[in-house]
N, C-alpha and C positions, 0 to 999 in steps of 0.2 A: 761536267765531268772533271774530277780532280786531276791535276797535272801529275806527271810522274814524280815519284819521291826519289831523292829530295829535289825540290825545285832549284835550289842554288846552294853552292858550297864555297866558302872562302877559307882557304887553308886546307889542311889534311885532317880529317876526323881521326883523332888519336886519343889515347888515355889522358884524362885530366883529373884533377882533384875536385874541382868545383864545376858543375854544369848549371848554368842559369838559363831558364826558359821563360819566354814571354809570349803573350797572345799576338802582339803586333810589334814590328820594329819600332823601338824607342821605349817600350814598357820596361825592359830590363834596366836601361840606363836611368830612367826616372826612379825606380824603386831600389836598385842595388848598385848603381854605378860607382859610388864612392867606396863601397865595401870591396867590390871586385877589383878596383884599382889598388886598394890597400893590400889585398891578398896577393895580387900579382906582383907588387913590389916586394912582398915577402918571399917570392919564389914559387908560389903555387901556380899550377897550370890551370887556365880558365877556358872553358868552352861555352859558346852561346848558341841557343836555338830559338828561332822565331817560328811560331806556329803558322802565321799567315803573312802575306805581303802588305796587308793594310790597304788593299785596293779599293775599298769602299770609302776610305777617308776623304773628306771634302778637300782637305789641304794636300797638294801634291798628287802623285800617282804611284802605281806599283813599281815601275822601273826606277823612279826617283827614290822611293823608300828603300829599295834594295841597294842602290848605290850609296845612300846615306848610311845605311846599316853597316855596309862594308867599311866605310870611312870611320864610323864610330868604333867598330871592332879593332881597327888598326890603332886608333888613338888609345884604346883601352889595353892593347897588347894581348888580345885573346889569341889562343892557339888556333881556333877555328870558329867560324860562324856558319850555320846552315839554316835554311828556311824550308820548312816542311811543305809549304804550298797548300795548306788547308784553306778552305774558302773563308774569306773575311766576312763576318756577319753570320757564318754558318758552321762555326767550330762545334763539333759534337764529340762526346765521349762514347765513341762507337768502336766496334771491333777493328775496323781498318785503321783508324787513327791510333788506337792503342798499340797495335802491332808495329806500326811505323815508329812510334816513339820508343817502344821497348827495344827495338833493334838499335836505335841510336844509343840508348843507355848501355846496352850490352857491348856496343862497339867502343864507346869512349870510357866506360867503366868508372864513373865518378864516385867519390866518397860522399860528397854532399851535393844535393840537388836543390836549386832555388826556383820558385815560381811565384806568381802573383797570388794574393789572397782571394779566395772565392768571394765575390760580391756582386750585387745586382745592377751596378751602374752600367755595365756593358755586357751583353749576353755572351760574347766571346771570353770575357774575363771569368765569368761563372763556369762556363763549359770547359774552358782551358784549364782552370785549376782542378776541376774534377778529372779531366783527362790525365794530367800529370800525376795526380795522386794514384789513379788506377795503374798507370804504367810503372810508377815507382814500386808498387806492390807486385805487379805481375813479373817484373824483371827478374825477381829472385826465384821464380818457379821453373825448375828444369823441364817440366812437361809442357810448358807453354812455349811455343815456337822452339822445339827441341833442336832445330838446326843451328841455332845461335846459342852459345854457352851462356848459362844464366849468370846474373850479376846482382849482388845485394848491396845497394848504396846504404850508407850508415844513417843519414838523416835527410829529411825533406823539410826545408824552411820556406815560409811564405814571406816575401817582401811586401811592403806597403807602398801604394802609389798615392792615394789621398785619403785612406781610411783612418779614422780616429778610433783605434781599438787599443786595448792594453797589450803591449808587446811582450814576447817571451824574453827577449834580450835586445840590447842596443849595441851597435858597432860604432866605435869612435872613428869618424872619418875626417877629423879636423885637418889632417895633413893632406887629404886628397879632395877636400870639399870643392875648392876652386877648379881643380882638374876635372871634376865631375861635370861642371858646366861647359868646359871645353869639349868634352866628349858629347854632351847633349847638343852642342852647337853644330855638330856634324849634320843634324837633322834641320837643315835650313828651311825646308818646306813646312816643317811643323812648328818650329820655335823662333826662327830668326826672320824669315821673309814669307810669312803665310799669305796666301791669296785666297780670299773668301768672297762668296756672293754678297752683295750689298745688304740683303735681308737675312743673312745667316744668323741663326740663334744657337748659341752653344748649349749643348746638353749638360756640360759639366764646367770645367775651368776654361777661362779665356787666356790666362797667362801662366803657363806651366813653369817657366823659369822662376817667376816670383814665388809661386806656390811651393816649388821644390826647395827653394832657399829658406822660406819661412818654416816649412816642416822640418828641414834639416837642423835649423837653429833651435826650434822648439824641442825636438827630440834630444838635441845636445844639452839644452838647459836642464832637462829632466835628469840627464846622466852626469851633469856637472862638467861637461866638455863644450867645446865651441860648436861642434856639429856632429850629428849621428844619424844613422839609418836604423829603422826598426824592423824586427823580424818576429814572426809567430811560428812556433814549432808545433808539430803534431803530437809530440809527447815531451815530457820534462827532460831537460838536459841533465846528464849524470856527470859529476865532476869528481876528481880526486884531490889534486892540489889546489886549494882555494886561492892561494897566492897568485896563481896564473890568471885568475878571473876578476880580481879586485884591483882597480886602479889605485896607484899610490898617490 
């Protein structure tokens, strides 16, 4: 049975400009940590939502992951972080989950929503991305959960964790690149001091820190900067002043 929503909250849920959502604690930091640090430095309020506690992870346990996520949010300067407590390994784009996430969107009223790109590597990543897309749409419908005032976020962007796809845009994170690894280091059980069975076989990457650095530098090279993070949009970006989007 699902635990009462929300499972845990750090800080006060309040209006933010950017809401980043991840399937498990640490996914946000891997895919968008540098961008969130950058935008926070620019004065934008940032909120974080983890869909699960990552309780099925071989490394660490649920309580450790929650504590590490709280420390990572502190290092990032997020206004709040909450965990929906959906079942790890059993995230579904169902009515109950949609309603829970829509209520979060309507309470913190973000302009931009970030989540992972839908991909088959982990079932929670696929279902979680679909769930966020559904909640992003339903949040704007006044007749859906009419007791909570509707809210229409402007854009939904997907961050990349290890996918090699063509991005819609890159964010120059050269000035926050090293700080991103300080934030990720809050997850000691995952990245710094992992404890694994002797015969454990990784389903994916064995060294996320190395991979994140390599990808950040590779995306940066494509954009002509030291380091970057890549995002995919659901629809084309519309700009007015092109000068604000072209690096000098």
